[in-house]
ZAMISE-273271 format. One line per field, with one value per residue: x, y, z of N, C-alpha, C, O, CB in turn; residue in three letters; residue number from 1. Coordinates in Angstrom, 3 decimals, padded with zeros to 6 digits. Last residue first. Glycine has a CB too. Example, Ala and Ser with C-alpha at 12.3 -4.5 7.8 and 13.67 -1.06 7.14 Angstrom:
2
nxx = c(012.850; 013.190)
nyy = c(-002.250; -005.690)
nzz = c(007.080; 007.800)
caxx = c(013.670; 012.300)
cayy = c(-001.060; -004.500)
cazz = c(007.140; 007.800)
cxx = c(012.900; 013.200)
cyy = c(000.030; -003.300)
czz = c(007.870; 007.800)
oxx = c(013.409; 014.236)
oyy = c(001.138; -003.319)
ozz = c(008.039; 008.465)
cbxx = c(014.084; 011.308)
cbyy = c(-000.598; -004.473)
cbzz = c(005.725; 009.046)
resn = c(ser; ala)
resi = c(2; 1)
! end
This chain:
122
nxx = c(-015.191; -012.527; -012.300; -012.913; -010.656; -008.594; -009.262; -008.948; -006.226; -005.025; -005.850; -004.645; -001.937; -001.798; -002.324; -000.102; 001.772; 001.025; 001.731; 004.479; 005.135; 004.775; 005.368; 004.063; 003.562; 000.748; -000.921; 000.420; 000.953; -001.684; -002.503; -000.747; -001.492; -004.169; -003.873; -002.453; -002.873; -002.884; -005.505; -008.278; -010.863; -011.265; -008.986; -009.132; -011.541; -010.778; -008.797; -010.370; -011.965; -009.934; -009.106; -011.465; -011.608; -009.340; -010.169; -012.321; -010.905; -009.455; -011.441; -012.746; -012.196; -014.487; -017.414; -019.326; -018.291; -018.163; -020.130; -019.405; -016.843; -017.513; -019.188; -017.335; -015.575; -017.302; -017.804; -015.221; -014.536; -016.746; -016.573; -014.468; -015.516; -016.871; -014.770; -013.365; -015.133; -013.459; -011.604; -009.836; -011.050; -011.361; -008.810; -007.557; -008.901; -008.083; -005.242; -004.851; -006.015; -004.237; -001.825; -002.537; -003.982; -003.137; -003.203; -005.630; -007.366; -006.982; -007.965; -010.651; -011.479; -010.988; -012.691; -015.160; -015.247; -015.379; -017.798; -019.578; -019.233; -020.214; -022.878; -023.620; -023.749; -026.023)
nyy = c(-005.853; -006.228; -007.449; -005.370; -003.760; -005.462; -005.642; -002.919; -002.516; -004.386; -003.324; -000.804; -001.621; -002.915; -000.751; 000.826; -000.981; -000.916; 001.703; 001.450; -000.356; 001.135; 004.607; 007.749; 009.507; 009.662; 009.328; 010.657; 013.225; 014.149; 014.158; 016.050; 018.324; 018.603; 019.020; 021.464; 024.142; 025.504; 023.539; 022.457; 022.000; 019.246; 017.887; 018.424; 017.198; 014.526; 014.277; 014.633; 012.387; 010.466; 011.103; 010.525; 007.754; 006.886; 007.622; 005.888; 003.495; 003.783; 003.937; 001.432; -001.585; -003.089; -001.137; 000.689; 003.165; 003.863; 004.898; 007.582; 007.359; 006.129; 008.074; 010.145; 008.937; 008.635; 011.364; 012.231; 010.654; 011.639; 014.389; 015.000; 014.828; 017.219; 019.002; 018.380; 016.997; 014.843; 013.906; 012.325; 010.102; 008.137; 007.788; 006.901; 004.490; 003.020; 003.013; 001.769; -000.720; -001.693; -001.816; -003.699; -006.033; -006.824; -004.524; -003.308; -005.425; -005.523; -002.970; -003.187; -005.289; -004.129; -001.918; -003.263; -004.489; -002.177; -001.046; -003.109; -003.069; -000.523; -000.985; -002.726; -001.064; 000.360)
nzz = c(006.105; 005.756; 003.302; 001.548; 002.000; 001.082; -001.627; -002.357; -001.770; -003.526; -005.998; -005.914; -005.886; -008.359; -010.068; -009.604; -010.631; -013.313; -013.906; -013.529; -015.524; -017.783; -016.879; -017.802; -019.932; -020.557; -018.327; -016.269; -017.357; -017.713; -015.037; -013.963; -015.436; -014.664; -011.902; -011.792; -012.375; -009.982; -008.801; -009.443; -008.547; -009.293; -008.493; -005.756; -005.121; -005.540; -003.568; -001.279; -001.453; -001.043; 001.551; 002.923; 002.457; 003.806; 006.414; 006.730; 006.702; 009.036; 010.967; 011.009; 010.745; 010.253; 009.300; 009.588; 009.415; 006.711; 005.127; 004.808; 003.656; 001.213; 000.098; -000.235; -002.080; -004.257; -004.802; -005.443; -007.689; -009.459; -009.868; -011.519; -014.080; -014.221; -014.151; -016.494; -019.229; -021.538; -023.323; -021.717; -020.475; -022.484; -023.491; -021.164; -020.702; -023.000; -022.730; -020.254; -020.760; -022.698; -021.252; -019.126; -018.136; -015.546; -013.899; -014.488; -013.787; -011.028; -010.338; -011.121; -009.389; -006.882; -007.032; -007.245; -004.726; -003.092; -003.959; -003.185; -000.394; 000.100; -000.531; 001.496; 003.712; 003.523)
caxx = c(-016.663; -012.934; -012.001; -013.829; -011.993; -008.635; -009.247; -010.240; -007.263; -004.839; -006.180; -006.108; -002.481; -001.521; -003.209; -001.420; 001.816; 000.880; 000.339; 003.725; 005.310; 003.832; 005.726; 004.187; 004.942; 001.777; -001.282; -000.055; 002.054; -000.785; -003.186; -000.728; -000.122; -003.818; -004.614; -001.851; -003.059; -001.670; -004.541; -007.100; -010.317; -012.282; -009.356; -007.947; -011.440; -011.848; -008.447; -009.275; -012.596; -010.709; -008.159; -010.945; -012.658; -009.434; -008.963; -012.555; -011.879; -008.744; -010.566; -013.407; -011.244; -013.676; -016.226; -019.778; -018.532; -016.950; -020.219; -020.726; -016.998; -016.592; -019.724; -018.504; -015.107; -016.731; -018.898; -015.934; -013.834; -016.536; -017.717; -014.255; -014.621; -017.627; -015.809; -012.807; -014.959; -014.461; -012.653; -009.381; -010.747; -012.495; -009.870; -007.100; -009.025; -009.506; -005.893; -004.324; -006.599; -005.643; -001.954; -002.015; -004.226; -003.148; -002.062; -004.391; -007.273; -006.659; -006.575; -009.783; -011.587; -010.327; -011.253; -014.700; -015.194; -014.282; -016.543; -019.453; -018.929; -018.799; -022.120; -023.540; -022.681; -024.790)
cayy = c(-005.810; -005.474; -008.256; -006.517; -003.243; -005.051; -006.848; -003.613; -001.713; -004.507; -004.694; -000.906; -000.823; -003.663; -001.908; 001.366; -000.621; -002.160; 001.292; 002.393; -000.765; 000.050; 003.314; 006.698; 009.210; 009.789; 008.711; 009.302; 012.341; 014.028; 013.319; 014.671; 017.808; 018.389; 017.863; 020.234; 023.140; 025.482; 024.592; 022.414; 023.350; 020.276; 017.875; 018.843; 018.656; 015.117; 014.120; 015.566; 013.703; 010.470; 011.196; 011.904; 008.643; 006.671; 008.219; 007.345; 003.736; 003.620; 005.094; 002.595; -000.487; -003.414; -001.937; -000.690; 002.636; 003.444; 003.496; 007.256; 007.970; 005.474; 006.748; 010.338; 009.344; 007.445; 010.464; 012.864; 010.453; 010.227; 013.855; 015.137; 013.764; 015.973; 019.085; 018.017; 018.159; 015.054; 014.801; 013.459; 011.297; 008.568; 008.176; 008.133; 005.597; 003.270; 003.554; 003.100; 000.173; -001.516; -000.934; -002.367; -005.387; -007.766; -005.446; -002.542; -004.972; -006.686; -003.336; -002.204; -005.412; -005.390; -001.724; -002.412; -005.331; -003.139; -000.298; -002.740; -004.283; -000.795; -000.026; -003.267; -002.065; 001.054)
cazz = c(006.215; 006.939; 004.487; 001.652; 002.299; 002.485; -000.810; -002.514; -001.101; -002.071; -005.634; -005.980; -004.769; -007.126; -010.024; -009.289; -009.219; -012.570; -014.028; -012.712; -014.133; -017.535; -017.456; -016.787; -019.545; -021.588; -019.593; -016.057; -016.986; -018.858; -016.017; -013.468; -015.529; -016.070; -012.384; -011.292; -013.426; -010.785; -008.466; -010.297; -008.442; -009.516; -009.914; -006.505; -005.004; -006.329; -004.974; -001.587; -001.572; -002.293; 000.441; 002.931; 001.983; 002.362; 005.814; 006.739; 005.630; 007.763; 010.781; 010.408; 010.939; 011.422; 009.035; 009.485; 010.754; 007.406; 005.489; 005.323; 004.974; 002.141; 000.409; 000.639; -000.760; -003.629; -004.442; -004.341; -006.405; -009.127; -009.151; -010.064; -013.619; -014.282; -013.124; -015.189; -018.371; -020.497; -023.816; -022.516; -019.685; -021.672; -024.405; -021.812; -019.753; -022.723; -023.928; -020.483; -019.744; -023.040; -022.419; -018.893; -019.426; -016.655; -013.853; -014.630; -015.179; -011.852; -010.083; -011.757; -010.854; -007.256; -006.864; -008.350; -005.938; -002.975; -004.122; -004.597; -001.157; 000.360; -001.340; 000.143; 003.630; 003.224)
cxx = c(-017.193; -014.446; -012.413; -013.558; -012.985; -010.034; -009.332; -010.337; -008.634; -005.932; -006.077; -006.569; -003.988; -002.102; -003.028; -002.459; 000.480; 000.927; 000.104; 002.245; 004.565; 003.933; 004.641; 004.468; 005.097; 003.139; -000.165; -000.366; 001.579; 000.370; -002.310; -001.391; -000.034; -002.431; -004.287; -002.545; -002.418; -001.698; -003.254; -006.092; -009.021; -011.686; -010.339; -008.254; -010.229; -011.813; -009.506; -008.860; -011.544; -011.396; -008.879; -009.961; -012.204; -010.501; -008.959; -011.371; -012.226; -009.680; -009.785; -012.468; -011.814; -012.675; -015.456; -018.623; -019.189; -017.241; -019.069; -020.816; -018.341; -016.743; -018.820; -019.125; -016.265; -016.225; -018.374; -017.083; -014.527; -015.741; -017.457; -015.414; -014.479; -016.788; -016.653; -013.806; -014.404; -014.107; -013.691; -010.493; -010.450; -012.244; -011.079; -008.187; -008.594; -009.674; -007.353; -005.062; -006.132; -006.328; -003.402; -002.252; -003.796; -003.237; -002.007; -003.183; -005.999; -006.500; -006.129; -008.322; -010.671; -010.349; -010.488; -013.205; -014.714; -014.134; -015.365; -018.147; -018.716; -018.357; -020.611; -022.816; -022.515; -023.643)
cyy = c(-007.019; -005.423; -007.549; -007.353; -004.398; -004.564; -006.495; -004.845; -002.389; -003.740; -004.905; -002.310; -000.912; -002.935; -002.731; 000.238; -000.030; -001.923; -000.001; 002.043; 000.172; -000.421; 002.275; 005.364; 008.077; 009.233; 008.710; 008.606; 010.895; 013.072; 013.090; 013.721; 016.369; 017.822; 017.560; 018.999; 021.804; 024.461; 024.453; 023.524; 023.528; 021.683; 019.002; 018.882; 019.185; 016.635; 014.746; 015.493; 014.756; 011.826; 011.251; 012.095; 010.084; 007.568; 008.053; 008.063; 005.233; 003.949; 005.000; 003.773; 000.788; -002.299; -002.187; -001.632; 001.270; 002.772; 002.992; 005.806; 007.579; 006.034; 006.004; 009.004; 009.525; 007.783; 009.208; 011.963; 011.104; 010.066; 012.429; 014.571; 013.805; 014.804; 017.825; 018.093; 017.721; 016.270; 015.190; 014.398; 012.510; 009.909; 008.717; 008.666; 006.927; 004.444; 003.920; 003.756; 001.605; -000.566; -000.668; -001.429; -003.925; -007.120; -006.289; -003.450; -004.180; -006.297; -004.519; -002.557; -004.447; -005.571; -002.981; -002.137; -004.514; -004.010; -001.235; -001.985; -003.950; -002.076; -000.210; -002.293; -002.592; 000.061)
czz = c(006.982; 007.109; 005.774; 002.902; 002.448; 002.861; 000.679; -001.663; -001.202; -001.324; -004.126; -005.555; -004.753; -005.917; -008.769; -009.199; -008.778; -011.056; -013.249; -012.744; -013.183; -016.094; -017.152; -017.462; -018.549; -021.159; -020.619; -017.371; -016.915; -018.531; -017.241; -014.448; -015.051; -016.243; -013.842; -011.851; -013.072; -011.906; -009.291; -009.993; -009.220; -009.527; -010.216; -008.004; -005.763; -006.294; -005.879; -003.038; -001.897; -002.504; -000.906; 001.785; 001.917; 001.750; 004.298; 006.108; 005.572; 006.606; 009.480; 010.164; 010.325; 011.741; 010.322; 009.209; 010.757; 008.741; 006.324; 005.796; 005.596; 003.546; 001.384; 001.033; 000.225; -002.223; -003.746; -003.879; -005.219; -007.830; -008.678; -009.255; -012.102; -013.755; -013.068; -014.052; -017.010; -019.654; -022.787; -022.936; -020.546; -021.013; -023.638; -022.737; -020.363; -021.768; -023.647; -021.659; -019.951; -022.044; -022.781; -020.066; -019.376; -018.036; -015.128; -014.666; -015.423; -013.317; -010.916; -011.552; -011.572; -008.761; -007.256; -008.262; -007.135; -004.201; -004.035; -004.839; -002.636; -000.344; -001.128; -000.798; 002.207; 003.039)
oxx = c(-018.403; -014.933; -012.628; -014.486; -013.802; -010.545; -010.049; -011.368; -009.387; -006.499; -006.947; -007.560; -004.576; -002.687; -004.004; -003.357; -000.014; 000.216; -000.927; 001.577; 004.073; 002.936; 003.722; 003.874; 006.177; 003.801; -000.131; -000.100; 002.245; 000.717; -002.208; -000.907; 000.666; -002.204; -004.143; -001.882; -001.904; -000.652; -002.619; -005.848; -008.696; -011.978; -010.258; -007.832; -010.285; -012.028; -009.179; -008.600; -011.791; -011.402; -008.479; -009.975; -012.520; -010.320; -008.608; -011.556; -012.405; -009.283; -009.478; -012.690; -011.405; -012.343; -015.734; -018.838; -019.565; -016.494; -019.002; -021.511; -018.404; -016.769; -019.309; -019.542; -016.178; -016.421; -018.947; -017.305; -014.440; -016.228; -017.908; -015.253; -014.379; -017.297; -017.097; -013.707; -014.926; -012.934; -014.701; -010.302; -010.778; -013.128; -011.741; -008.452; -009.208; -010.514; -007.805; -005.455; -006.919; -007.123; -003.759; -002.824; -004.613; -002.634; -000.940; -002.228; -005.350; -005.601; -005.021; -007.523; -009.987; -009.343; -009.443; -012.516; -013.945; -013.020; -014.429; -017.457; -017.782; -017.231; -019.828; -022.201; -021.399; -022.692)
oyy = c(-007.150; -004.992; -008.210; -007.905; -004.403; -004.916; -007.145; -005.090; -002.418; -004.249; -005.533; -002.454; -001.080; -003.558; -003.195; 000.276; -000.351; -002.579; -000.146; 002.083; -000.267; -000.838; 002.518; 005.037; 007.492; 008.557; 007.830; 007.412; 009.999; 012.213; 011.970; 012.611; 015.555; 016.951; 016.396; 018.034; 021.100; 023.973; 023.398; 024.372; 024.646; 022.471; 019.638; 019.804; 020.266; 017.289; 015.412; 016.516; 015.663; 012.349; 011.997; 013.131; 010.793; 008.086; 008.989; 009.013; 005.784; 004.607; 006.026; 004.539; 001.181; -002.096; -001.575; -002.807; 000.755; 001.885; 001.799; 005.519; 007.278; 005.280; 005.323; 008.826; 009.106; 007.008; 008.769; 011.821; 010.596; 009.390; 012.051; 014.297; 012.757; 013.913; 017.412; 017.334; 016.773; 016.541; 015.804; 015.613; 013.629; 010.765; 009.649; 009.868; 007.961; 005.312; 005.005; 004.920; 002.545; 000.287; 000.456; -000.353; -003.024; -007.607; -006.447; -003.175; -004.358; -006.785; -004.522; -002.458; -004.826; -005.964; -002.893; -002.120; -005.016; -004.247; -001.112; -002.254; -004.453; -002.159; -000.069; -002.732; -002.870; 000.321)
ozz = c(007.170; 008.154; 006.790; 003.493; 003.369; 003.924; 001.440; -001.038; -000.228; -000.358; -003.523; -004.839; -003.684; -005.032; -008.180; -008.358; -007.697; -010.295; -012.592; -011.711; -012.144; -015.503; -016.369; -018.490; -018.460; -021.947; -021.479; -017.514; -017.434; -019.341; -017.743; -014.670; -015.652; -017.083; -014.219; -012.232; -013.942; -012.334; -009.288; -010.851; -009.618; -010.427; -011.267; -008.702; -006.349; -007.314; -006.861; -003.671; -002.693; -003.618; -001.801; 001.120; 000.961; 000.648; 003.578; 005.347; 004.486; 005.644; 008.874; 009.227; 009.233; 012.909; 011.353; 008.912; 011.810; 009.154; 006.620; 006.771; 006.788; 004.519; 002.285; 002.177; 001.379; -001.287; -002.749; -002.677; -004.101; -006.923; -007.596; -008.066; -011.464; -013.074; -011.996; -013.088; -016.423; -019.394; -023.129; -022.896; -020.152; -020.992; -024.095; -022.757; -020.100; -022.007; -024.014; -021.580; -019.838; -022.440; -023.134; -019.889; -019.564; -018.993; -015.721; -015.392; -016.454; -014.002; -011.453; -012.483; -012.523; -009.351; -007.901; -009.282; -007.956; -004.668; -004.825; -005.822; -003.261; -000.835; -002.067; -001.770; 001.768; 002.302)
cbxx = c(-017.309; -012.388; -010.515; -013.711; -012.462; -007.594; -007.979; -010.464; -007.327; -003.440; -005.265; -006.611; -002.040; 000.000; -002.985; -001.843; 002.956; 001.972; -000.046; 003.947; 006.798; 004.086; 007.095; 002.903; 005.559; 001.926; -002.459; -001.280; 002.660; -000.239; -004.515; -001.421; 000.830; -003.925; -006.110; -001.894; -002.485; -000.502; -004.209; -007.519; -010.085; -013.357; -009.970; -006.760; -011.355; -013.186; -008.272; -008.076; -013.347; -011.765; -007.194; -010.261; -013.863; -009.742; -007.696; -012.788; -013.173; -008.188; -009.604; -014.536; -009.859; -012.937; -015.330; -020.826; -019.379; -016.050; -020.316; -021.772; -016.881; -015.149; -019.898; -019.557; -014.310; -015.583; -019.702; -016.466; -012.435; -015.810; -018.956; -014.052; -013.238; -018.085; -016.699; -011.653; -016.303; -014.587; -013.337; -008.679; -009.576; -012.806; -010.281; -005.791; -008.198; -010.173; -005.817; -002.800; -006.228; -006.364; -001.239; -000.553; -005.716; -004.282; -002.153; -004.250; -008.486; -007.741; -006.380; -010.067; -013.018; -011.007; -010.928; -015.468; -016.587; -014.485; -016.416; -020.657; -020.066; -018.539; -022.538; -024.951; -022.970; -024.462)
cbyy = c(-005.756; -004.070; -008.589; -007.399; -002.268; -003.946; -007.671; -003.990; -000.296; -003.982; -005.670; -000.586; 000.654; -003.870; -002.773; 002.404; 000.374; -003.145; 001.108; 003.836; -000.803; -001.118; 002.839; 006.607; 010.419; 011.237; 009.403; 009.311; 012.769; 015.418; 013.955; 014.582; 018.680; 019.675; 018.091; 020.210; 023.648; 025.217; 024.550; 022.499; 023.694; 020.185; 016.509; 017.890; 019.071; 014.626; 012.640; 015.284; 014.074; 009.335; 010.009; 012.232; 008.534; 005.199; 007.583; 007.864; 002.880; 002.175; 005.224; 003.042; -000.828; -004.732; -001.247; -000.821; 003.586; 004.632; 002.685; 007.517; 009.503; 005.636; 005.928; 011.217; 010.637; 006.870; 010.078; 014.256; 010.991; 009.516; 013.897; 016.603; 013.890; 015.695; 020.286; 018.899; 018.916; 013.809; 014.172; 012.966; 011.030; 007.534; 006.987; 007.888; 005.312; 002.013; 002.537; 003.042; -000.300; -002.882; -001.535; -002.442; -005.495; -008.699; -006.363; -001.542; -004.122; -007.757; -003.646; -000.811; -005.177; -006.593; -001.337; -001.091; -005.949; -004.009; 000.808; -001.881; -005.320; -000.904; 001.424; -003.574; -003.226; 002.051)
cbzz = c(004.811; 006.867; 004.534; 000.408; 001.187; 002.757; -001.095; -003.953; -001.716; -001.656; -006.365; -007.415; -004.873; -006.943; -011.225; -010.353; -008.951; -012.981; -015.510; -013.197; -013.776; -018.494; -016.912; -015.921; -018.980; -021.970; -020.160; -015.174; -015.641; -019.268; -016.431; -012.114; -014.718; -016.831; -012.222; -009.775; -014.734; -009.913; -006.962; -011.735; -006.999; -008.445; -010.308; -006.222; -003.529; -005.836; -005.315; -000.706; -000.270; -002.278; 000.470; 004.287; 002.867; 002.055; 006.411; 008.189; 005.853; 007.619; 011.954; 011.288; 010.310; 011.197; 008.002; 008.399; 011.525; 007.626; 004.277; 004.260; 004.874; 001.666; -000.872; -000.057; -000.867; -004.497; -005.691; -004.764; -006.502; -010.275; -010.031; -009.696; -014.288; -015.727; -013.375; -014.876; -018.200; -019.609; -024.956; -023.726; -018.777; -020.617; -025.278; -022.603; -018.510; -022.133; -025.081; -020.750; -018.325; -023.065; -023.609; -018.596; -019.817; -016.485; -012.606; -013.497; -015.545; -011.709; -008.625; -011.213; -011.302; -006.570; -005.416; -008.357; -006.240; -001.771; -003.064; -005.041; -001.001; 001.875; -000.990; -000.391; 004.583; 004.331)
resn = c(leu; trp; ser; leu; leu; ala; thr; gly; leu; ile; leu; ala; ile; ile; gly; ala; leu; arg; trp; thr; asn; glu; ser; ala; gln; glu; phe; phe; trp; cys; thr; leu; arg; gly; ala; leu; arg; gly; pro; asn; phe; leu; val; met; cys; gly; lys; gly; ile; ala; leu; ile; gly; leu; leu; val; val; val; trp; pro; leu; ala; thr; gln; tyr; ala; gly; ala; ile; leu; leu; ala; gly; ile; ala; ile; pro; val; ile; ser; ile; leu; gly; pro; asp; thr; gly; gln; val; thr; lys; lys; leu; val; his; arg; cys; gln; asn; thr; tyr; leu; ile; phe; ser; ser; gly; ala; gly; ile; trp; leu; val; gly; ile; ile; tyr; leu; leu; trp; lys; met)
resi = c(122; 121; 120; 119; 118; 117; 116; 115; 114; 113; 112; 111; 110; 109; 108; 107; 106; 105; 104; 103; 102; 101; 100; 99; 98; 97; 96; 95; 94; 93; 92; 91; 90; 89; 88; 87; 86; 85; 84; 83; 82; 81; 80; 79; 78; 77; 76; 75; 74; 73; 72; 71; 70; 69; 68; 67; 66; 65; 64; 63; 62; 61; 60; 59; 58; 57; 56; 55; 54; 53; 52; 51; 50; 49; 48; 47; 46; 45; 44; 43; 42; 41; 40; 39; 38; 37; 36; 35; 34; 33; 32; 31; 30; 29; 28; 27; 26; 25; 24; 23; 22; 21; 20; 19; 18; 17; 16; 15; 14; 13; 12; 11; 10; 9; 8; 7; 6; 5; 4; 3; 2; 1)
! end
């Protein structure tokens, strides 16, 4: 299970670095990927990552933080799946259409920090 946490940490670092360095390209690729995809299919990714984080949390130095991240990821997946008040569509539209480059870079910094922290806790 520990190796799955390593993979998640490395993916977070890679995604965060890409968001920081290649903001417009990442926005374009993700927008193209998400726009034509069923929200039920998209929700599988955060739910699976959240479940993996919760399952492997007790192999880390700070398991309560990793469990909290897993719960937040599952919550995000459920929000996308059930879409109360079309919130997921509005957030997706805002993130791809109106969010500034600095917002994307901030998301990249957060992902980079989370990935580095997860790897350091293993």
